[in-house]
ZAMARGU-4260 file (C-alpha; in steps of 0.2 Angstrom, whole numbers, plus 5000, padded with zeros to 4 digits):
<rodrens>
0) 4930/4810/5015 | 4944/4814/5003 | 4945/4824/4988 | 4961/4818/4978 | 4965/4830/4962
5) 4979/4822/4950 | 4991/4835/4943 | 5004/4827/4930 | 5022/4836/4932 | 5035/4838/4923
10) 5051/4833/4935 | 5061/4846/4937 | 5075/4849/4947 | 5082/4866/4958 | 5099/4866/4968
15) 5101/4867/4983 | 5079/4862/4988 | 5071/4843/4990 | 5058/4844/4978 | 5041/4833/4980
20) 5034/4827/4964 | 5015/4827/4963 | 5011/4815/4951 | 4995/4803/4944 | 5003/4788/4958
25) 5004/4800/4968 | 4991/4813/4969 | 4988/4829/4981 | 4979/4823/4997 | 4976/4835/5012
30) 4981/4828/5031 | 4962/4831/5035 | 4943/4822/5034 | 4930/4834/5030 | 4918/4825/5042
35) 4931/4829/5057 | 4933/4846/5053 | 4914/4850/5052 | 4911/4839/5066 | 4923/4851/5079
40) 4917/4868/5070 | 4898/4862/5072 | 4899/4855/5088 | 4889/4838/5080 | 4893/4822/5081
45) 4906/4813/5068 | 4897/4799/5062 | 4881/4810/5060 | 4890/4822/5051 | 4897/4809/5038
50) 4881/4800/5036 | 4874/4819/5032 | 4888/4823/5019 | 4884/4806/5011 | 4869/4808/5008
55) 4871/4826/5003 | 4883/4818/4992 | 4871/4807/4982 | 4860/4825/4979 | 4845/4821/4994
60) 4839/4836/4998 | 4838/4845/5015 | 4820/4845/5018 | 4821/4826/5014 | 4833/4821/5025
65) 4828/4833/5040 | 4810/4823/5040 | 4815/4807/5032 | 4831/4802/5035 | 4832/4808/5054
70) 4840/4792/5061 | 4855/4793/5049 | 4859/4811/5054 | 4856/4810/5072 | 4840/4818/5073
75) 4847/4838/5064 | 4837/4852/5061 | 4835/4861/5045 | 4846/4874/5052 | 4863/4863/5054
80) 4860/4852/5040 | 4861/4870/5030 | 4878/4872/5041 | 4884/4856/5037 | 4880/4860/5018
85) 4889/4875/5018 | 4903/4869/5028 | 4908/4855/5016 | 4907/4865/4998 | 4917/4877/5009
90) 4930/4865/5013 | 4930/4857/4996 | 4937/4873/4989 | 4947/4874/5001 | 4956/4856/4994
95) 4956/4862/4978 | 4963/4880/4980 | 4976/4868/4990 | 4980/4857/4975 | 4981/4871/4963
100) 4993/4882/4972 | 5003/4864/4975 | 5004/4863/4957 | 5008/4883/4956 | 5022/4880/4966
105) 5028/4865/4958 | 5030/4874/4942 | 5042/4884/4949 | 5052/4872/4955 | 5051/4878/4974
110) 5039/4864/4981 | 5049/4858/4996 | 5042/4845/5008 | 5039/4859/5023 | 5028/4867/5011
115) 5018/4853/5006 | 5013/4848/5023 | 5010/4865/5026 | 4997/4865/5012 | 4992/4847/5017
120) 4985/4856/5034 | 4976/4871/5030 | 4958/4872/5033 | 4953/4889/5027 | 4958/4900/5010
125) 4967/4913/5018 | 4980/4899/5028 | 4981/4893/5009 | 4985/4911/5003 | 4999/4915/5018
130) 5007/4897/5011 | 5007/4904/4993 | 5011/4922/4997 | 5031/4923/4995 | 5025/4912/4976
135) 5013/4924/4970 | 5017/4931/4955 | 5024/4950/4960 | 5015/4968/4948 | 5028/4971/4937
140) 5024/4989/4942 | 5027/4986/4961 | 5044/4997/4968 | 5051/4979/4970 | 5050/4972/4953
145) 5056/4988/4947 | 5071/4986/4956 | 5073/4970/4953 | 5073/4974/4932 | 5088/4988/4938
150) 5098/4973/4942 | 5098/4973/4964 | 5091/4956/4967 | 5106/4947/4970 | 5114/4965/4981
155) 5097/4963/4990 | 5101/4943/4994 | 5117/4945/5000 | 5112/4960/5011 | 5101/4950/5019
160) 5113/4937/5023 | 5122/4950/5033 | 5137/4951/5019 | 5146/4969/5019 | 5138/4980/5006
165) 5149/4996/4996 | 5133/5003/4990 | 5142/5017/4978 | 5152/5001/4968 | 5131/4998/4965
170) 5128/5014/4958 | 5125/5019/4939 | 5118/5033/4931 | 5112/5026/4917 | 5102/5015/4924
175) 5081/5019/4931 | 5085/5015/4950 | 5103/5015/4952 | 5106/5032/4948 | 5113/5036/4967
180) 5117/5029/4982 | 5099/5034/4989 | 5092/5026/4977 | 5102/5008/4975 | 5095/5008/4995
185) 5079/5013/4991 | 5080/4996/4978 | 5088/4984/4990 | 5075/4990/5004 | 5059/4987/4990
190) 5064/4971/4985 | 5068/4963/5006 | 5052/4972/5010 | 5042/4962/4999 | 5052/4946/5003
195) 5045/4951/5022 | 5026/4955/5018 | 5026/4939/5008 | 5032/4929/5025 | 5021/4914/5033
200) 5026/4917/5052 | 5028/4936/5050 | 5010/4937/5040 | 5005/4925/5058 | 5013/4936/5070
205) 5004/4951/5061 | 4986/4944/5064 | 4990/4945/5082 | 4990/4963/5082 | 4970/4964/5079
210) 4968/4953/5092 | 4973/4967/5105 | 4954/4974/5116 | 4960/4991/5111 | 4962/4986/5094
215) 4947/4995/5085 | 4937/5002/5070 | 4936/5023/5074 | 4922/5033/5061 | 4920/5051/5061
220) 4908/5061/5049 | 4917/5063/5034 | 4918/5080/5023 | 4904/5083/5009 | 4913/5081/4992
225) 4905/5093/4978 | 4909/5096/4959 | 4921/5106/4959 | 4916/5110/4942 | 4898/5112/4947
230) 4892/5133/4944 | 4875/5129/4948 | 4873/5136/4966 | 4857/5127/4968 | 4864/5110/4964
235) 4879/5113/4976 | 4867/5117/4990 | 4856/5100/4985 | 4871/5091/4985 | 4874/5100/5002
240) 4858/5093/5013 | 4856/5077/5004 | 4875/5074/5011 | 4868/5079/5029 | 4853/5071/5028
245) 4862/5053/5025 | 4873/5058/5039 | 4858/5060/5052 | 4855/5042/5048 | 4871/5037/5055
250) 4872/5050/5073 | 4873/5036/5084 | 4886/5032/5077 | 4895/5046/5076 | 4892/5050/5092
255) 4901/5032/5098 | 4913/5034/5086 | 4925/5020/5094 | 4922/5002/5089 | 4932/4987/5098
260) 4935/4973/5085 | 4934/4962/5098 | 4914/4963/5100 | 4910/4974/5084 | 4892/4969/5080
265) 4887/4961/5063 | 4874/4976/5062 | 4887/4990/5067 | 4899/4981/5053 | 4884/4984/5039
270) 4879/5002/5043 | 4895/5005/5044 | 4901/5001/5026 | 4884/5008/5018 | 4889/5024/5026
275) 4907/5026/5018 | 4902/5017/5003 | 4890/5034/5005 | 4903/5046/5007 | 4895/5049/5023
280) 4907/5041/5035 | 4928/5041/5036 | 4934/5023/5044 | 4949/5021/5051 | 4957/5004/5061
285) 4969/5010/5075 | 4979/4997/5084 | 4986/5000/5101 | 5004/5007/5103 | 5008/4990/5117
290) 5003/4977/5099 | 5012/4987/5088 | 5029/4987/5098 | 5027/4969/5099 | 5027/4966/5083
295) 5040/4978/5081 | 5050/4967/5094 | 5048/4951/5080 | 5052/4960/5066 | 5066/4965/5071
300) 5074/4949/5078 | 5068/4939/5067 | 5075/4949/5050 | 5090/4961/5055 | 5107/4952/5053
305) 5116/4948/5071 | 5130/4956/5064 | 5122/4971/5056 | 5134/4990/5057 | 5125/5004/5064
310) 5122/5010/5045 | 5115/4996/5040 | 5106/4992/5055 | 5096/5011/5050 | 5093/5003/5035
315) 5086/4989/5040 | 5075/5001/5051 | 5069/5010/5039 | 5064/4995/5030 | 5054/4988/5042
320) 5043/5006/5045 | 5042/5005/5023 | 5036/4987/5024 | 5022/4989/5038 | 5016/5004/5034
325) 5015/5002/5012 | 5014/4985/5015 | 5008/4974/5030 | 4997/4988/5039 | 4986/4990/5023
330) 4984/4973/5021 | 4978/4969/5037 | 4966/4980/5038 | 4958/4972/5020 | 4960/4956/5032
335) 4952/4963/5045 | 4939/4971/5036 | 4933/4958/5023 | 4931/4944/5038 | 4919/4957/5047
340) 4910/4962/5034 | 4909/4942/5030 | 4904/4936/5047 | 4890/4952/5046 | 4885/4946/5030
345) 4883/4929/5036 | 4872/4932/5052 | 4861/4946/5040 | 4861/4929/5030 | 4854/4920/5045
350) 4843/4933/5053 | 4833/4935/5034 | 4834/4917/5033 | 4823/4917/5051 | 4811/4931/5047
355) 4809/4924/5029 | 4802/4908/5036 | 4792/4914/5050 | 4783/4926/5035 | 4779/4911/5025
360) 4773/4902/5038 | 4761/4912/5044 | 4743/4903/5044 | 4732/4905/5031 | 4715/4913/5031
365) 4704/4902/5023 | 4685/4901/5020 | 4683/4919/5020 | 4680/4929/5008 | 4693/4947/5009
370) 4693/4964/5003 | 4710/4970/4998 | 4716/4987/4999 | 4731/4995/4991 | 4731/5013/4999
375) 4736/5030/4989 | 4733/5045/4987 | 4736/5054/4970 | 4732/5038/4963 | 4718/5031/4975
380) 4715/5016/4982 | 4712/5002/4974 | 4702/4989/4980 | 4699/4970/4977 | 4688/4956/4982
385) 4693/4938/4982 | 4682/4923/4986 | 4688/4908/4996 | 4695/4901/4982 | 4707/4916/4976
390) 4695/4919/4962 | 4694/4939/4959 | 4677/4945/4960 | 4677/4963/4963 | 4689/4977/4958
395) 4689/4997/4960 | 4696/5013/4968 | 4691/5025/4979 | 4701/5040/4985 | 4703/5047/4999
400) 4699/5066/4996 | 4680/5062/4991 | 4674/5052/5008 | 4656/5052/5005 | 4658/5043/4988
405) 4673/5032/4994 | 4661/5027/5010 | 4647/5023/4998 | 4655/5010/4990 | 4666/5002/5001
410) 4649/4998/5011 | 4642/4992/4995 | 4655/4980/4992 | 4656/4975/5009 | 4637/4971/5010
415) 4635/4963/4995 | 4650/4950/4995 | 4647/4946/5014 | 4665/4951/5017 | 4672/4951/5034
420) 4689/4954/5032 | 4699/4966/5026 | 4719/4968/5021 | 4727/4986/5019 | 4741/4986/5014
425) 4757/4996/5023 | 4763/5009/5010 | 4761/5027/5007 | 4743/5033/5014 | 4742/5018/5027
430) 4738/5028/5042 | 4724/5037/5033 | 4715/5024/5024 | 4716/5014/5042 | 4706/5028/5050
435) 4695/5031/5034 | 4691/5011/5035 | 4690/5012/5055 | 4675/5024/5055 | 4667/5015/5040
440) 4664/5000/5053 | 4657/5009/5066 | 4641/5013/5051 | 4625/5005/5054 | 4625/4997/5040
445) 4640/4986/5044 | 4637/4984/5061 | 4628/4965/5056 | 4643/4957/5048 | 4655/4963/5062
450) 4671/4966/5051 | 4687/4967/5054 | 4705/4973/5047 | 4724/4970/5046 | 4739/4980/5039
455) 4747/4969/5026 | 4763/4969/5023 | 4763/4977/5003 | 4783/4974/5000 | 4786/4967/4984
460) 4771/4969/4977 | 4772/4982/4966 | 4787/4971/4958 | 4775/4956/4955 | 4762/4968/4949
465) 4773/4971/4932 | 4780/4953/4932 | 4778/4941/4918 | 4770/4930/4932 | 4756/4942/4937
470) 4753/4948/4917 | 4751/4929/4914 | 4739/4927/4928 | 4728/4945/4927 | 4731/4949/4910
475) 4715/4962/4909 | 4719/4970/4926 | 4730/4987/4929 | 4746/4984/4939 | 4741/4994/4952
480) 4723/4984/4954 | 4735/4969/4954 | 4743/4974/4968 | 4728/4974/4978 | 4725/4956/4973
485) 4744/4950/4981 | 4738/4959/4996 | 4721/4950/4997 | 4731/4932/4992 | 4746/4936/5004
490) 4731/4934/5018 | 4720/4921/5014 | 4738/4910/5008 | 4753/4917/5012 | 4765/4904/5009
495) 4757/4901/4992 | 4758/4920/4984 | 4774/4924/4993 | 4784/4911/4983 | 4779/4924/4968
500) 4788/4937/4972 | 4807/4938/4977 | 4813/4937/4996 | 4824/4951/4995 | 4810/4963/4990
505) 4799/4960/5008 | 4807/4971/5018 | 4811/4959/5031 | 4830/4956/5033 | 4846/4967/5039
510) 4854/4976/5026 | 4848/4964/5014 | 4852/4976/4999 | 4869/4975/5004 | 4873/4956/5003
515) 4881/4949/4989 | 4869/4942/4976 | 4874/4924/4976 | 4872/4917/4993 | 4857/4929/4996
520) 4848/4920/4982 | 4855/4902/4989 | 4852/4903/5008 | 4833/4910/5004 | 4830/4898/4988
525) 4833/4884/5004 | 4822/4892/5018 | 4807/4893/5003 | 4809/4876/5001 | 4809/4871/5015
530) 4794/4880/5019 | 4784/4874/5004 | 4791/4856/5008 | 4786/4855/5025 | 4769/4861/5024
535) 4764/4851/5008 | 4756/4855/4991 | 4740/4847/4983 | 4746/4842/4967 | 4730/4846/4959
540) 4730/4863/4962 | 4745/4871/4966 | 4752/4883/4956 | 4770/4882/4945 | 4779/4894/4955
545) 4772/4884/4971 | 4775/4867/4965 | 4795/4872/4958 | 4800/4873/4977 | 4795/4858/4982
550) 4811/4848/4986 | 4819/4837/4971 | 4808/4848/4958 | 4813/4864/4951 | 4805/4876/4939
555) 4806/4866/4925 | 4799/4849/4933 | 4784/4859/4940 | 4782/4864/4920 | 4781/4845/4918
560) 4768/4840/4931 | 4756/4856/4927 | 4758/4852/4909 | 4751/4834/4913 | 4740/4838/4924
565) 4732/4850/4912 | 4733/4835/4898 | 4729/4820/4907 | 4717/4827/4921 | 4719/4826/4941
570) 4732/4814/4949 | 4725/4798/4958 | 4740/4795/4969 | 4757/4801/4972 | 4766/4785/4961
575) 4755/4794/4946 | 4770/4805/4948 | 4781/4794/4939 | 4771/4794/4925 | 4777/4813/4921
580) 4791/4812/4906 | 4807/4816/4917 | 4803/4812/4934 | 4814/4798/4940 | 4817/4787/4955
585) 4828/4797/4963 | 4817/4812/4960 | 4802/4804/4967 | 4810/4799/4981 | 4815/4817/4985
590) 4799/4826/4982 | 4784/4811/4984 | 4782/4815/5004 | 4780/4832/5001 | 4766/4831/4987
595) 4748/4826/4993 | 4733/4820/4984 | 4716/4826/4991 | 4703/4815/4987 | 4689/4825/4982
600) 4701/4831/4966 | 4700/4814/4960 | 4690/4809/4945 | 4679/4797/4953 | 4672/4811/4968
605) 4672/4825/4956 | 4667/4823/4936 | 4674/4841/4929 | 4692/4847/4930 | 4696/4860/4943
610) 4700/4874/4937 | 4715/4886/4941 | 4726/4900/4940 | 4740/4888/4934 | 4730/4882/4918
615) 4740/4895/4907 | 4731/4895/4891 | 4747/4890/4881 | 4747/4875/4891 | 4729/4871/4889
620) 4732/4875/4869 | 4745/4861/4869 | 4734/4849/4876 | 4719/4853/4865 | 4712/4840/4855
625) 4721/4827/4867 | 4711/4811/4875 | 4711/4816/4892 | 4715/4799/4899 | 4706/4796/4917
630) 4716/4778/4923 | 4696/4769/4930 | 4709/4755/4937 | 4717/4767/4949 | 4709/4773/4965
635) 4713/4786/4979 | 4725/4779/4995 | 4722/4789/5011 | 4739/4790/5014 | 4742/4801/4999
640) 4734/4818/5010 | 4749/4811/5023 | 4766/4816/5025 | 4769/4797/5027 | 4783/4795/5016
645) 4775/4781/5000 | 4793/4770/5007 | 4785/4765/5024 | 4767/4764/5018 | 4771/4745/5020
650) 4774/4749/5035 | 4761/4759/5039 | 4746/4750/5031 | 4757/4735/5044 | 4752/4747/5060
655) 4734/4748/5054 | 4734/4730/5051 | 4740/4729/5071 | 4726/4738/5078 | 4712/4732/5068
660) 4708/4747/5058 | 4712/4752/5041 | 4720/4765/5031 | 4701/4772/5025 | 4699/4779/5046
665) 4715/4789/5041 | 4714/4805/5055 | 4700/4798/5065 | 4699/4800/5082 | 4696/4780/5084
670) 4714/4778/5076 | 4722/4791/5088 | 4715/4783/5103 | 4720/4766/5096 | 4736/4772/5091
675) 4741/4779/5107 | 4734/4762/5117 | 4747/4752/5106 | 4762/4764/5110 | 4759/4762/5128
680) 4757/4745/5129 | 4771/4739/5119 | 4784/4755/5120 | 4791/4765/5104 | 4805/4755/5099
685) 4797/4737/5101 | 4783/4744/5089 | 4795/4751/5077 | 4804/4733/5078 | 4786/4727/5071
690) 4787/4736/5059 | 4801/4737/5052 | 4807/4755/5053 | 4817/4765/5066 | 4811/4776/5080
695) 4811/4791/5068 | 4802/4784/5055 | 4790/4778/5067 | 4783/4792/5073 | 4782/4802/5057
700) 4769/4786/5052 | 4761/4788/5069 | 4759/4808/5065 | 4755/4805/5049 | 4739/4793/5054
705) 4735/4802/5070 | 4733/4821/5057 | 4715/4825/5050 | 4717/4827/5031 | 4715/4846/5034
710) 4730/4849/5046 | 4743/4863/5044 | 4757/4864/5050 | 4757/4883/5050 | 4743/4883/5062
715) 4757/4881/5075 | 4764/4900/5071 | 4757/4915/5076 | 4739/4924/5065 | 4740/4941/5059
720) 4735/4954/5070 | 4715/4960/5066 | 4707/4977/5072 | 4692/4984/5074 | 4698/5001/5078
725) 4712/5014/5076 | 4726/5021/5090 | 4731/5037/5089 | 4749/5043/5089 | 4745/5056/5101
730) 4739/5043/5112 | 4755/5037/5117 | 4763/5040/5132 | 4777/5034/5142 | 4773/5018/5150
735) 4759/5016/5138 | 4753/4998/5136 | 4751/4991/5119 | 4749/4974/5108 | 4757/4973/5093
740) 4764/4961/5082 | 4784/4958/5076 | 4787/4964/5058 | 4805/4964/5059 | 4819/4955/5068
745) 4836/4961/5069 | 4853/4958/5076 | 4848/4975/5090 | 4830/4971/5090 | 4814/4966/5083
750) 4802/4981/5075 | 4782/4981/5081 | 4768/4987/5072 | 4759/4994/5087 | 4744/5001/5076
755) 4751/5018/5076 | 4757/5021/5060 | 4776/5018/5063 | 4783/5003/5068 | 4789/5003/5086
760) 4808/4995/5092 | 4812/4984/5106 | 4829/4985/5109 | 4840/4969/5114 | 4840/4977/5129
765) 4824/4979/5134 | 4819/4960/5130 | 4820/4956/5145 | 4829/4941/5141 | 4814/4933/5131
770) 4817/4927/5112 | 4805/4932/5098 | 4800/4929/5080 | 4794/4937/5066 | 4776/4936/5069
775) 4774/4935/5085 | 4762/4943/5094 | 4769/4954/5111 | 4763/4966/5124 | 4775/4979/5126
780) 4776/4994/5134 | 4780/5012/5129 | 4799/5016/5136 | 4802/5032/5124 | 4793/5044/5110
785) 4805/5057/5099 | 4802/5063/5083 | 4785/5070/5078 | 4769/5063/5081 | 4763/5072/5068
790) 4772/5065/5054 | 4775/5044/5054 | 4790/5043/5045 | 4801/5052/5058 | 4792/5047/5074
795) 4804/5033/5083 | 4796/5025/5098 | 4805/5012/5108 | 4798/4997/5118 | 4799/4988/5131
800) 4793/4970/5130 | 4783/4962/5143 | 4777/4947/5136 | 4774/4936/5121 | 4757/4931/5119
</rodrens>
């Protein structure tokens, strides 16, 4: 695919150079195809890449392509599709920038055929910058520009060509920069240095220095910087202690000190950047002498005139030293640090995306009444009990410092509502609350209930509790109680609750707060869209916050769909979505397969509309007085409960007819038996041809017809770990075997909640070649213990992975 960008220029001519005019009839055009570059970089099939690009250009969403266009994309998964989409945008930006640079150079009258060809072959922004460097307007404050303003530019060009110079003749005491011979020589040297520093071949050779195996980043502790005007000794002491405390977090880096550029890890880069930003670490990039000497030899060969005199050669050597130390070396270090940071951020985004996906895909705990406790000391532990339908049944507060009253309250609540499941937030006082709850569960009154509890990640709950959405959902509750309700709902249906919270606040990334906001939000939005779409939403019960993440919908359309549901009554089938104002054929194509219409919510099965939290007072007010339209002529289609896309309904009905059943048998054991039988007899390709679809679509149809209406794709992911008793940190010994759950995966390993109040770390070197993801249940062995067992925040537990359960 080529993106042609047209530029109109006035013909210019500069003597001594061959100009290429870019016009409307001869637009700028790169010499490469986007699909070729992406296919080479990702090692994907070129045709599949081109098909995917075409679909993305038609505004088809990644979840839609991943599920319903697998034939065209050659079975690409979501991660590969995201890579293609990202590279597509990056290469479009490269094409646009290359065309812009061509325009800028031509406007200066310096666009030669060689320069144009170089621009047409560039595939990265850095390559374009390298070509454009000699033509960029220099700062008027630069040393070279000052020398040019003094009238030394012609003399510098003459000196570069090997012309003999009498510097004394250029001296002019009245002109700044020409006061004496030294000033003249320095001015000429600065002009030449700028030319060398902008040369494409020189810049390419410069980069070779960083590829040496001994090129590395060196870190040392930074000296504490105190305000010289600070006279209060207490404040100065506090600043010094704060600096020392921050420095302790990076002791492992200070002990190692050297990090080779060739194999530095992404988490090292981000940690070093953070330490440097906080003023506790000094960072240098060093290169071995042999690499610098190779570059020095190159620059001498390229730029020194062959017949230079001894004095001229000395001036050239001084120029080379100046251009290297003042211009080239700082530029190289900036590019290295910037490149390392960019790569580290990309890897951190991928890690965060993976963790978020597994967190959102945690299986729901349905059909149970849940008590949630948001722990706390001074303000007490907040309690909320929600029903199987997520309705708030009871709220309250108890204090750990009053154990008798607190025990009585919890026992009364649990007994009254027959609650067997308790969710404890992992914030302040979590450990103490867990010990308290585990003791209560052993009382005679609660033993018949067979209660159990689990620890729930409460990151972001406090932020959500004061958000406009939380206030609208629970206007009469205190923000602290809202947090407890959120914790309960996180356990009951993680996906539906966690979409209400900005992903960066969920505490599951690797230096996520150091990542650029734009790419972070875009990546996480894509992951949430993938999870919501693949799980699917029930159009008659989902909230606007959940619905907005379905592929192709968005926030504005979600609000319109909810308003339509409130005003017109429940949806009876998928096709009714097209009645929503503004929801056209393209949007319907993208979202329909991810939306389900449960038969229990249709008018023929239910006489009253379902009351849910998504019906806001403002929406109901807008609909007040309007006649609710129940479409008695419409009927529910059993295929609307499956992930079969409406565009494949005819093929699905044809298949069902072939095996002698009807769509009413969807999800039945008889349907599964008959489909398995015909597939064995006919084979997938023949069967697909018979119903007029490709093999990938046939699989979607068959899976949809076999799956029961209550099937949930999240059942394949790891469930929360429930406990009845507590393990003490005092019980830990080297070699102790424990079970736990992975709560965060980072570049250097995985953090595991083993139930002792402090997460343990399985370093990558202790994983024995196994792969773990967020949410996995694992069996581990304690490998090391350091810090204080009495202070959970300071306790550090090293673990060795035994098996993934």
